[in-house]
Structures are given as structure tokens and as C-alpha cells.
N, C-alpha and C positions, 0 to 999 in steps of 0.2 A: 318432084318440083316443079311447079310449069317455069316456062321460060321466062325472064324478065321482061317487062314491057320497055319500049323506049319511054324515055324519060317526057316528062306532060310538060306541055309550055303553060306556066301558070299566069294569069291574067294580071296585069297592072290593073290595081286598084285604089282607092282613094279612102284608104282606112280611117281619116279622120272624119269623112262623110258618112262613113258606116257607121262609127262610135256613136253619132248624135243622131243619125236618121232611126239605127236600128236598136241601138243599146239606151238610148237617150242621155248620154253623159257627153259633158260640151269639151270635157280634154281627157288625154291620158295622163295616169300617175307617173312618178318616175320611173323610168326604165321599160314601161310595159310598152312603148313604141319600139324599144330596140329588141325586143322578146319577139313580137309578134313580127316585125320585117324578118328577124332569122328565121322564123317558122314558116313565112310565105317564101322565103328564099331556099327552104326546102332542106335547111339543116338541121341535125337533130340537137335538141335543148335540152338543157338542165335547170331548172327555174328553182332556186330555194330563197323565199321571201318570207316574211313576218305575216303572220294572219291579217288579214284586211288590204294586203296589197291589190287584191283582184287578180289570182293566177289563171281562175278561171276562163277571165278575159282574153287571156294569152293564146288560148287553143278554140275557143268559142267565135273569137271574130274572124279568123284565119278560116274556120269550116264556113261562114257564111259567104266569104268572098271567096274562097277557090274552089276548083272543080271537084266533085265526088264526095265522098262520106268520110266522115271523122269518127273513128270509133275511140270513145272515152271509157276507159277503165277505172272502177271505184269500187271500193270497199264498202260503203256504207248506203243502204238503201233511203235513207231520211238526205243523204246529201244528195242522191240522184234526183230523188222526187222535189226535192226544193229549186234543183236547177232547171229541172223539167217544166215546173211551173213558170218561173220567169221567161224561161226562152220561147214557151208556149203563146205567151202573153205578147211577147216581142214578134210574133208571126213569124217564129223560124220554127221549120219543120224537124221537131225532134222526136224520138224515142226511146224506148227502155225495154230491153229484157231482163228480168229479174224472177225470184221466187214468189213476188206477189201479180206477174205478169198474167191476165188471161189466155186459156190456151187459143182462144180465136185470135187475139189480138197479137200474140206471139208468132202465129203463123201466116198475118200478114205481114209483120215486119221481115217474115225470113222470106215470104215470096218478093218481098221487095227487093231482098238482097240477090236473091235468086236471078232477078233479070238483069243483074250484071250493072244497070244504071239506075241505083237507086234513087228515089226521091227525097227520103230523108237524109238529112243535113247532119246531125248528130245522134251518135247510137250509143245511148248509156249502158255499160253490160258490165257483170262481176269476172274478177279473175277466174272464177270455178266455170264460168261458161265458156271462157276463151280457150279453155282445156279440152274442151270436148270436139271430137271429131265432126260433127254433123257441123256446129258453129264455123269450124276450121274451113269445111267444104264449101258454106256460103261465102266466106272471105275470098277463098281461091277464083271464084267466079269473078265476085266486084273486081279483084285484083288483075284478072285478066283482061279486063275492060279497061284497064286503066282509069277505076272509077275510087280506089282506096287513097284518097287523099293524105290522110294521117293518122298516129296512133298518139292518144293522150293517155298518159298515165298519173291520173290525180291521187295523191295521198302516196306518193312513190318510196317513201319512206319502208312502207309496208314489204316491200320487195326483200328487204335486207333482214337477215336473220339477227343483226345489230339493233334492227329499230324496234321501238317500241310497240308496235303494233303490227310484228308479223305476221303474215299469212302467208301458208305453203303454196297457194296455188300461183301467187305471184311469181313465183320461183320459173315457171312455165312460161313465161312471157318473152323470154328468147326466142320462142318459135317464130314472134313475127320478123325477127333481123334474119332467121334462119331461112324463111320461106319469101319475105318481102324486103330484101335488102335495100333497095332503092326508096321505099316509102319512109318519110321521115317521121320520128317518134319527139314527143315533148313529155318531160317527168317533170313533174311540181310537187311540192313540199315546201311545209314549213318548218319542220324539225328532222334536221340530217347534221350530224358530225364530219368531219372529215373522211373519217373510218367507212360512215355510211353510204354518203356519198358515192366514194370509190367503188363499194360494194354493188349500188344499184346500177353502175354505169359497165361493171364488169358482166352484172347477170343480165344485163339486158343485151350485152354485146354490142355497145354502140363503140361506132369508130371515134376514138379519143382526137385525129386528126381534123374530123369533120364537124366535133363537138362543140357547142356553143354553150359555155356554164354561166349562169348568171346567179352569183350570192348575193344577196343583199342583206342591210345590216337586220339585224333581230331588234333593234329598237323601236320600241312604241312609247314615246314621251307622253302621250296621253293617257297612258295606263299607269294607276296608281297601287304600286305593290305594298304589301302589307301581310307582316306574318304576326299572327296573337296567339300568343302561348296561352294554354288551358290544363288544367289537371284533371284526369278522368275521373276523379272523385266528385269533382263539380261538373255541373250542366252549362254548357255554353251558349245554351239554346235564348236563355236571358240576354245575354250581352248582343249578339246578334240581331233579337228583335228589338232591343233598345235602339242599336245603331239604325235598323230600318225605320222604325216609327220615326227616330230622329232626320230622318233622309226625307220622308214625307213630309215634316212639318217645314223643313229648308224648303221644300219645293213651294209648297202652298205661299207662304210668307216671301216669296220674290216675285214681285210683280213682272217684272220683264220674263224671267223664264216662262211663268202662267200664261203671258200673251202669245209666246211662243208656241207653247204645246198647244193651244186652242187653237191658234192657225193651221197645225200641223194635223188639227181632230183628235189631238192625243191626249187622254184623261190625267188632269193634273196629278191623282192619287196613284197612277200608274208608274212604278218605278220597275221597268224588265229585268230580269234578273236570273241567273243561272246558280244553283248549287249542286256541287258537285258530293255524291256519298258514293263510298264502296261497295255498299250492298242493296240489295232490292229491296228487302224490307226496311232499310234506313229510308230509301225513298218514298215510301207510302208512308209511315209513322211522320216523317218530318213535314210534309204536304199537309197530312190530316193535321197536325199540331198547328202549322202557319195559319191554316183556314179557320181553324178554332179562335185565333186571336185576329180574324178578320182580315188575313193577308190573301188573297187570290193565289191558290198555288197548286200544281199539278204534279204529278207524277211521270215519269217517263224511264222505261228499262225494257227489255227484252221480254219480260214475263206478261206484258200487255199485250191485249190483243191489236192487230192491227189498225181497226178501226179506233181504237183507244188513242193510240201512238199518232194516228193520223189528225183526230180532232184536238188531242194536246199541241202538238207540233203547230197545226195550221192556226190554230186560234190563238196561240202564244205570238205567233210571228205578228198576227194581225192585231195586236194589242188588245183582244177582247178582256171584257170586264170578266176577272175570276182567272183569268190566264196569265198574271204578272209575274210569277216566279216558277220556272220549270226545277223540280228537284229530280236530279237524273244520275244516272249510273255513268262511268267513265266512256269518254268518247262523244258523249252527245254533242252535238252541234257541231261537228266538225263541217265546214264549208257550207254551213247555214247563212245565209244571207240577211241576217237582221242586224241594221245598223245599231238599232239604240240601245243595247244590252248594258245597264249603265253599272252592273256587279255581277262578278263571279266570285263565289265563295268555294274552297273545297273545304268541306266538313272535317275530313281526316287528312292525312298525308296521301297523295296519291302515288302510284306505285312506280313513277320514272319521271325523271326530270322532262324529258321531253313531251311525257302527258301532261305534266303541271303547265309546260308553257303554250301548249297547244291548248288547251281548255281554257286556259287565264285569257287567250287571245280571242277570244269569242266576244270578251269586252269591246267598248268603245270603236265600233268599225267605223262611226262616224265621225271619229276624230275627236271626239268632247269628252273630258275627263271620266275615266270609271274606274271602279275600284276593283281590285283582284287579291282578294283574303282567303288566307288560308292559316286555318288555325291548326296549332301543332301542340303534341305534347310527347314526350318522353314514351310515355307507354304506346302511342299510336306508331313511334319509331321502333319500338323492341318489335311490336306484333308485327309491322310490315317486313323489318328484318328476317324475323322466323320464318314467315310466310316465304319469303325470297328464298331461305333457307330450303325450307320442305321442297320447293318445284325444283332446285338443283340437284337435291339430292334424287327426286323423282328421276329427274333427266340424266342423272349419272346413273342411275340403277337399270334406267330402258335402254343404255346404250353399253350396257355391260361393265360398266368402271371405268378402272385403268385399263382394260382391254379393247376397249370400243376402237373401231376403226376410224378412217379421215373424218365420216362422215358425224360420229358420234364425237372426236374431238372438238369439230367446227362448232356442235350443238354448243358442248359445254363451254366453249370461249364465248358462244352469244349467251348463255346464261351469266358468264361472269360480267358481260358489258352490260348485262340488265340488272346486276347486283352494282356494279359500279355507277350506273345512272340513279339508283336510288340512293345509293351513300353522299355523291354529289347534291342529290335533292336535300338530304339531311342536312350537310353543310351548310347550304343555301338558308335552312331555317336558322341553324344556330349561329351562323357568321352576322355580327352585329356592327363590325368594322369598315363595313364596304358598302356602296350603293346596291339597291337590288339589281337595277338595271346593266350595272357592270358585272356582276355575278353571272346575270343570263347570259350576256355578248362573251365573257370567258369561256363559259361551257362550249359555246359553239364555235369558238374560236373565230369569233366577229374583232378584229383588230381594232375598229372604231371606237371612239370615245363616246359613249350613248350620252344622249341630252337629258338630264335629270333635273328639273326646278321644282324642288320639293315633292316629284313625283315618287317617293319611297318613304317607308318609315324611319330610314337612317338619315335620309335627308332631313326630314321633318325634326327630329329630335333624336341625336344618335346617344345622348346621355339616358333618355327615356326608355331608348330600346334595350342599353346594356342592362339598365335596372331591371326592365321586364324579363331579360333572358334570366338573370340572375334569381330573381323570383321563381321563375319555370313555370308561369300560370299567367293567366288573366286574370288578375284578383281584381275584386271590386275597388280599389285603389286606382288600379292603372284605367279602368274602363270609365271610373268617375272622371280622371285627369282627362282622358280624351274628350269627353262630353263638355267638359268645363272649358278646356282650352280651343275645341273645335278644331281640332288637328284634321280632321278629315271632312270639313266644310268644304265642300266644293258648289259655287254657283252653277256650276252648269249638268247639274243633276236635276 
């Protein structure tokens, strides 16, 4: 291991000027300034904040004003590409190495690192790349020249086996503190229970005495949470299509909203949204069905070509005609900075509470009212529980059952954690005597009282919600009542 270089002197900078000049924002959101100052002071930082908080700014701005290069470790290519595009447009020297990077581009980036004084300000990489010897050798050269400014870990919950998107290669990221102990790290996530937070901090070997933790409220008062009960014997497509068409009509009949959209050069008939399904085949079938009914919908899943995924994502972000709705499998949209997503629909119950919260959080990043709708049936619940049981059984068998070593025991514990997360989500769906926002806050240990002004189905009509659960399906009577009362008629659409 190379000797530890002397501590670098960080420049005094005007971060407000940088925010306006480089990032085009007039002011920081609450706590962003404190996080950025802590990062620039050389502190390790753990940041847990709701989606739309602007977590990426907390490592991007320091990278612009600080000496050296910031390595950003990210689990999703779509997330990387979206942030790279925005940073490049802002005139920042940024690059990425991932599975889609051309060989010549990759070599040019590595040569830049090999110089010891890289021109690149932010380099986005996967955790798998960080585990390779050749990449680590290049980082050692940069470190010896005191040009390794910071390590940023995005979606940090992936580090923990108790996190809902665990990636084994994330476990090896303690390499950075082992070899570069004086290089600060910043970890960002929207979904971490106390157990996950502790596991992330311990896995990365962060010094708790020098660590600055920022745990923000989970509350997003502009998000309107709703559970719609369905019956597997009935097709809930018509229920959703009716809701969406009524949303289009309300937009068209709202003069002030039409004027605002035209000023932004947005189409009045464009209601951007995401529908999450569990299976690839469902994304294709549902997108085709929506298109046959005149709705611009495109599928997004891992089985598409890179060209298809890039086209669907870029065109959806740009609000192009025919790309209004993305029908996607789990985790699409993580970190994607599209502000005007007006609805997020889960076609079936997701696999975890954290996954549901993070995916629903793609809606309303502009602060305007947006719907987070989850279709739920007891049949879906039983299927999800059965799938989870099979996964637990496979995990137990692969670790030798009851005779497993400590690693196997830890794996079984992690599986139990994921099963508990699914059970918590089932409880969220079936609990009809409490605010949805409060249930979310309780799950993540958020002790603040969420602000919910008619922003969930319980606050809208607790009696009607209880009646819906009693029937156990989104009956025609329920849907008709919703349409007649205009229970989800938001002027902000």
C-alpha cells in the first residue's frame, strides 16, 4: 500500500456562485448546503434523503470546485448516462467506464488517470470495475499525486445485504478506506432503515467519529398515495385507462394549466408517467395495449437492445410525442432527473417496501401534485409471498441448510429482512385506518409527522377506503364513485 500523502489544502470557494453559474439553480434546497460544506471540509458523509431532494448535487458541486477527480460508483447505466448528459451540457468534464463504453474511449480515460493529474472532474463507474486490479492500479497513481478528491457511492443501500437491491460487488468497496484512508467518501440513498445504514457504514469502514450523517424526512407532501384493490378475475386495465383519459380531459379543460404547458413548450395531451410491472412480457403487452388505445407508451426492460433503451429513455425525458408513458420493470428511473412525471403506477405489488417507495418517488420531482397508484390483490400478495418463500428455500439449500457457516447465516438473515420488507408492504396495502404518508415514515423510522393535506386515499375518504378493502377489489361501483366525486381531480396535472 502506498504511503499516505499529506493532506490537501482545499480551496475557499463561493458555492452559491457555482450553483447559479454551473448548475443553473438559484438556491439550495434545505440541508443541501450543509451536506456540501461537510463534503468540502473533507468529512465522510452519509446522506439519506427522499427522492427529488437533489442528492447528486451534493457530490457533483464539490467535484467542480475541489481539486482532483471524484469517482462516482453507481449501479445503473441509465442513471449514469442521464447524469453524464446533464453534466456535459453544463460544461463539466465528465466521463464513464461501463459495459457499453467503446474500447478507444475507455483507453483514453485510463490514460487520463495514468497521468496522475486527470482532467476529468467526475468519473462514473460500476462497483464491478472498482473490484478489478487494473482500475485500482490507475487509482493508486492518482492518489500518489494527491489528485483523488472524493469517492461518491450512489444508491448506497445496494452495499447492504439487507438492502432491497443488494449487489455483491458493492461489498468490496472497503478497498477505498483500506488504501486511501484520507480520501473522503459520500454515500447517498433514499431507502435505508437503521439496520441498512449501520451495515453500509461498517462495510465501508467509515470512521464514525469523523462521519457526518444527514437523515432527512421521507415525506413528499406533493405525492398522493392510493391503493386500488383489484380481483385477478377482472382486468384492471379499463380502470386505469379510464383514469388516464379523465386526466387528459381535465388538462384540456383547465385554461391556466394549458397556458403554463404551452409556455414550457409541453404538449397539453402529454401526461408523463411510469407503469411498473414485475415481468418483461407484461411491459411489452401493456405498452402495446396502451398504444392501441391512443396512448403514447413504450416498454423498458433489460431485454431490449441498448439502442432501444436509449431511444425510449431519451425521448421520454424530452417529452416527445409517442413517448408519454414508460412501462418498465423494477428499478427503472432510479436517479433519472425528469421533473414532470405526473403519475407512477405499480401494476402488481412490488417485491419490497423500499422498492415501492423509491419507484413511487420518481413522481412529482417538480414539487407539483402527482399520483402514486398501486394495484393490489390478494392473489398478487400470495404469489409474491410464494416467490419469496422459494427464494428463501434456494438460499438455505445453497448454504447447506442448518449447518451453514457464518456467511450462510448472514445470508439467511438478509433473506428474512427482505421477507419482512414484503410483509410490511402488504400491511401498507391492507391497512386502511392510517395515513399512507405516516405508514411510510414509520417504516423508515422517520419520527417527524408527515404533512398530508388530502394527499392519500385515507385522508380523501376513510370510510370509502374501508369499504373498498372490505369488497377486496376495485369494483365498478368504486371506480364510478371515484369518477363522480372527482376524488383525484388535481389541477396541477
